[in-house]
C-alpha positions as CSV (number, residue, x, y, z in Angstrom):
1,X,151.2,157.3,68.9
2,X,152.7,154.2,67.3
3,X,152.7,151.2,69.8
4,X,155.5,149.4,67.9
5,X,157.8,152.3,68.0
6,X,157.1,152.7,71.8
7,X,157.7,149.0,72.5
8,X,161.0,149.1,70.5
9,X,162.2,152.1,72.5
10,X,161.3,150.3,75.8
11,X,163.0,147.2,74.8
12,X,166.1,149.0,73.7
13,X,166.2,150.8,77.0
14,X,165.5,147.6,79.0
15,X,168.4,145.9,77.3
16,X,170.6,148.9,78.0
17,X,169.6,148.8,81.8
18,X,170.3,145.2,82.3
19,X,173.6,145.3,80.3
20,X,175.1,147.8,82.7
21,X,176.2,146.7,86.0
22,X,176.2,150.1,87.5
23,X,172.4,150.4,86.7
24,X,171.1,146.8,87.6
25,X,173.3,145.7,90.5
26,X,172.2,148.5,92.9
27,X,168.5,147.7,91.9
28,X,169.0,144.2,93.1
29,X,171.2,144.8,96.1
30,X,169.3,147.5,97.8
31,X,165.9,145.7,98.1
32,X,167.7,142.5,99.0
33,X,169.5,144.2,102.0
34,X,166.9,146.6,103.0
35,X,163.6,144.7,102.4
36,X,164.5,141.1,102.8
37,X,167.8,140.4,104.7
38,X,167.5,143.2,107.3
39,X,163.7,142.6,108.4
40,X,164.4,138.8,108.4
41,X,167.5,139.1,110.6
42,X,165.7,141.7,112.8
43,X,162.7,139.5,113.2
44,X,164.8,136.3,113.9
45,X,166.9,137.8,116.6
46,X,164.0,139.8,118.2
47,X,161.7,136.9,118.5
48,X,163.9,133.8,118.8
49,X,166.6,135.1,121.1
50,X,164.8,137.9,122.9
51,X,167.8,140.1,122.4
52,X,165.8,143.3,122.8
53,X,164.4,142.2,126.3
54,X,167.8,142.1,127.9
55,X,168.1,143.6,131.5
56,X,169.5,146.8,130.1
57,X,166.5,147.3,128.0
58,X,163.8,146.7,130.7
59,X,164.0,150.4,131.7
60,X,162.6,151.3,128.3
61,X,159.5,149.2,128.8
62,X,157.6,152.1,130.6
63,X,158.0,154.7,127.9
64,X,157.4,152.2,125.1
65,X,154.1,151.1,126.8
66,X,153.2,154.8,127.2
67,X,153.9,155.3,123.5
68,X,151.7,152.3,122.7
69,X,148.8,153.4,124.8
70,X,148.8,156.7,122.8
71,X,148.7,155.0,119.5
72,X,146.0,156.5,117.3
73,X,144.9,153.1,115.7
74,X,142.8,151.3,118.2
75,X,143.1,147.9,116.6
76,X,146.9,148.1,116.4
77,X,147.1,149.6,120.0
78,X,145.0,146.7,121.4
79,X,147.2,144.2,119.6
80,X,150.5,145.7,120.8
81,X,149.2,145.9,124.5
82,X,148.2,142.3,124.4
83,X,151.6,141.2,123.3
84,X,153.5,139.8,126.5
85,X,157.0,141.1,125.8
86,X,158.9,144.1,124.8
87,X,160.5,142.0,122.1
88,X,157.3,141.0,120.5
89,X,155.9,144.5,120.6
90,X,159.0,146.0,119.2
91,X,159.2,143.5,116.2
92,X,155.3,143.7,115.5
93,X,155.6,147.6,115.4
94,X,158.6,147.5,113.2
95,X,157.2,145.0,110.7
96,X,153.9,146.8,110.4
97,X,155.1,150.5,110.4
98,X,158.7,151.0,110.1
99,X,159.0,148.6,107.1
100,X,156.8,150.9,105.0
101,X,159.4,153.7,104.5
102,X,161.9,151.0,103.4
103,X,159.7,150.0,100.5
104,X,159.2,153.7,99.5
105,X,163.1,154.2,99.5
106,X,163.6,151.0,97.3
107,X,160.8,152.2,94.8
108,X,162.3,155.8,94.7
109,X,166.0,154.7,94.3
110,X,165.3,151.9,91.7
111,X,163.0,154.2,89.6
112,X,165.6,156.9,90.0
113,X,168.4,154.8,88.7
114,X,166.4,153.5,85.6
115,X,165.1,156.9,84.7
116,X,168.3,158.8,85.1
117,X,169.7,156.4,82.7
118,X,167.2,157.3,80.0
119,X,168.3,160.4,78.1
120,X,171.6,161.0,80.2
121,X,172.6,157.4,79.2
122,X,171.8,158.0,75.5
123,X,174.1,161.2,75.8
124,X,177.0,159.3,77.3
125,X,176.7,156.6,74.7
126,X,176.4,159.4,71.9
127,X,173.2,157.8,70.6
128,X,170.6,160.4,71.4
129,X,171.4,162.3,68.2
130,X,170.3,159.2,66.3
131,X,167.1,158.9,68.1
132,X,166.2,162.5,67.5
133,X,166.8,162.3,63.8
134,X,164.7,159.0,63.7
135,X,161.2,159.2,62.3
136,X,159.5,159.1,65.9
137,X,157.8,161.8,67.9
138,X,159.0,163.3,71.2
139,X,155.9,161.9,72.9
140,X,156.7,158.3,71.6
141,X,160.3,158.7,72.7
142,X,159.3,159.8,76.3
143,X,156.6,157.2,76.7
144,X,158.8,154.4,75.6
145,X,161.6,155.4,78.1
146,X,159.0,155.9,80.9
147,X,157.7,152.3,80.3
148,X,161.4,150.9,80.2
149,X,161.9,152.6,83.6
150,X,158.5,151.8,85.2
151,X,158.5,147.9,84.5
152,X,161.8,146.9,86.3
153,X,161.2,149.3,89.2
154,X,157.7,148.1,90.0
155,X,158.6,144.3,89.3
156,X,161.6,144.4,91.7
157,X,159.7,146.2,94.4
158,X,156.8,143.8,94.2
159,X,159.1,140.8,94.1
160,X,160.9,142.2,97.3
161,X,157.6,142.5,98.9
162,X,156.5,138.9,98.2
163,X,159.8,137.4,99.3
164,X,159.8,139.7,102.4
165,X,156.3,138.5,103.3
166,X,157.1,134.9,102.9
167,X,160.4,134.8,104.8
168,X,159.3,137.1,107.6
169,X,156.0,135.2,108.0
170,X,157.8,131.9,108.4
171,X,159.8,133.4,111.3
172,X,157.0,135.5,112.9
173,X,153.8,133.4,112.5
174,X,154.5,131.0,115.4
175,X,154.7,134.1,117.7
176,X,151.9,136.4,116.4
177,X,149.6,133.7,115.1
178,X,148.7,136.0,112.1
179,X,149.8,136.6,108.6
180,X,151.6,140.0,108.6
181,X,151.6,142.4,105.5
182,X,148.1,141.5,104.4
183,X,146.3,144.4,105.7
184,X,145.0,147.8,104.4
185,X,148.1,149.8,105.0
186,X,150.3,147.3,103.0
187,X,147.8,146.7,100.2
188,X,147.2,150.4,99.6
189,X,151.0,150.9,99.7
190,X,151.8,148.2,97.1
191,X,148.9,148.7,94.8
192,X,148.3,152.4,95.0
193,X,151.0,154.5,96.4
194,X,154.1,152.6,95.0
195,X,152.8,152.6,91.3
196,X,151.9,156.2,91.5
197,X,155.2,157.2,93.3
198,X,157.4,155.2,90.8
199,X,155.6,156.8,87.8
200,X,155.9,160.2,89.4
201,X,159.6,159.8,90.1
202,X,160.4,158.2,86.7
203,X,158.6,161.2,84.8
204,X,160.4,163.7,86.9
205,X,163.7,162.1,86.5
206,X,163.2,161.5,82.8
207,X,162.6,165.3,82.4
208,X,165.8,166.0,84.4
209,X,167.8,163.4,82.4
210,X,166.7,165.1,79.2
211,X,168.3,168.3,80.6
212,X,171.4,167.3,82.2
213,X,174.5,165.9,80.6
214,X,175.5,162.8,82.6
215,X,174.0,159.8,84.4
216,X,175.6,161.1,87.6
217,X,174.0,164.4,87.4
218,X,170.6,163.1,86.9
219,X,171.0,160.7,89.8
220,X,172.2,163.6,92.2
221,X,169.0,165.5,91.5
222,X,166.7,162.5,91.7
223,X,168.3,161.6,95.2
224,X,166.4,164.6,96.6
225,X,163.2,162.5,96.5
226,X,164.6,160.2,99.3
227,X,164.6,163.2,101.9
228,X,160.7,163.2,102.5
229,X,161.0,159.5,103.1
230,X,163.6,160.0,105.8
231,X,161.2,162.4,107.5
232,X,158.6,159.7,107.4
233,X,160.9,157.3,109.0
234,X,161.6,159.8,111.8
235,X,158.1,160.6,112.3
236,X,157.0,156.9,112.5
237,X,159.6,156.2,115.0
238,X,158.9,159.1,117.1
239,X,155.1,158.6,117.1
240,X,154.7,162.3,115.6
241,X,153.0,160.9,112.5
242,X,151.5,157.5,111.2
243,X,150.9,156.2,107.8
244,X,147.2,155.2,108.2
245,X,145.2,153.9,105.2
246,X,143.5,157.3,104.7
247,X,147.0,159.2,104.6
248,X,148.3,156.6,102.2
249,X,145.3,157.0,100.0
250,X,145.9,160.8,100.0
251,X,149.5,160.4,99.2
252,X,148.8,158.2,96.3
253,X,146.2,160.9,94.9
254,X,148.7,163.5,95.3
255,X,151.3,161.6,93.2
256,X,148.5,160.9,90.7
257,X,147.9,164.8,90.4
258,X,151.6,165.4,90.2
259,X,151.9,162.9,87.3
260,X,149.2,164.7,85.3
261,X,151.0,167.9,85.8
262,X,154.4,166.5,84.9
263,X,153.0,164.8,81.8
264,X,151.6,168.1,80.6
265,X,155.1,169.6,81.1
266,X,156.7,166.9,78.9
267,X,154.4,167.8,76.0
268,X,155.0,171.6,76.6
269,X,158.7,172.0,77.0
270,X,160.5,168.9,75.7
271,X,160.5,169.6,71.9
272,X,162.8,168.0,69.5
273,X,165.1,171.0,69.2
274,X,165.3,171.5,72.9
275,X,166.6,167.9,73.4
276,X,169.1,168.4,70.6
277,X,170.5,171.5,72.1
278,X,170.9,169.7,75.5
279,X,172.8,167.0,73.6
280,X,175.3,169.2,71.9
281,X,175.8,171.9,74.6
């Protein structure tokens, strides 16, 4: 494959992504709200005002303490038990466990937005035909589009993580006396699960985008990837299932295997004539 051609395709797609407000605006707003503003506000009010330990909430203390005592991770259980108030326990649990699915949602949606705009966007702009007649291979075309979707999705997710870690630790450190987010769960999530998840979602959505006729159709299909994360949120909140380092390693390995399968599908099914037919029908 020609690296210059792949680079040119990726640069063209990146330019198209950030020249369209319907593409880049949701990519910025979602992580800003979900991964930075919301946890910062939750932490501030939970720790500085003690709003979650109001008289009406004290009857929740017994079941919450029972939930903590049954926690499978002994280190986390001991830390939560040692915290003196319900507010501190709630904020600590939220930041260490409930925030993880938020970053998964951001990674999925941002990668879905960029990858759905790949072939479907070309069709809407009537430029796919030109690409298909150009002297480039289908493999080069797909790799260039995958890279163009991968880079902004990963960069924005990591930027949201860094900003969240800085802001939340400024708020929470005086209470917990430890730096949050620098542990096995978060490091495996950010450097193993997120990259493999983003790549899997992008390759899947690029395949879908090559088959459908519009950006909206591609996004509707890609949105199905959010449903398992909703299940994780419910499981984490109810104590039914926890994202331990081992579980996160296995999830990343599963996405890696899925990526290998999807890449084989790309080379098998997406021939130039199939892409051309999807453009004109």
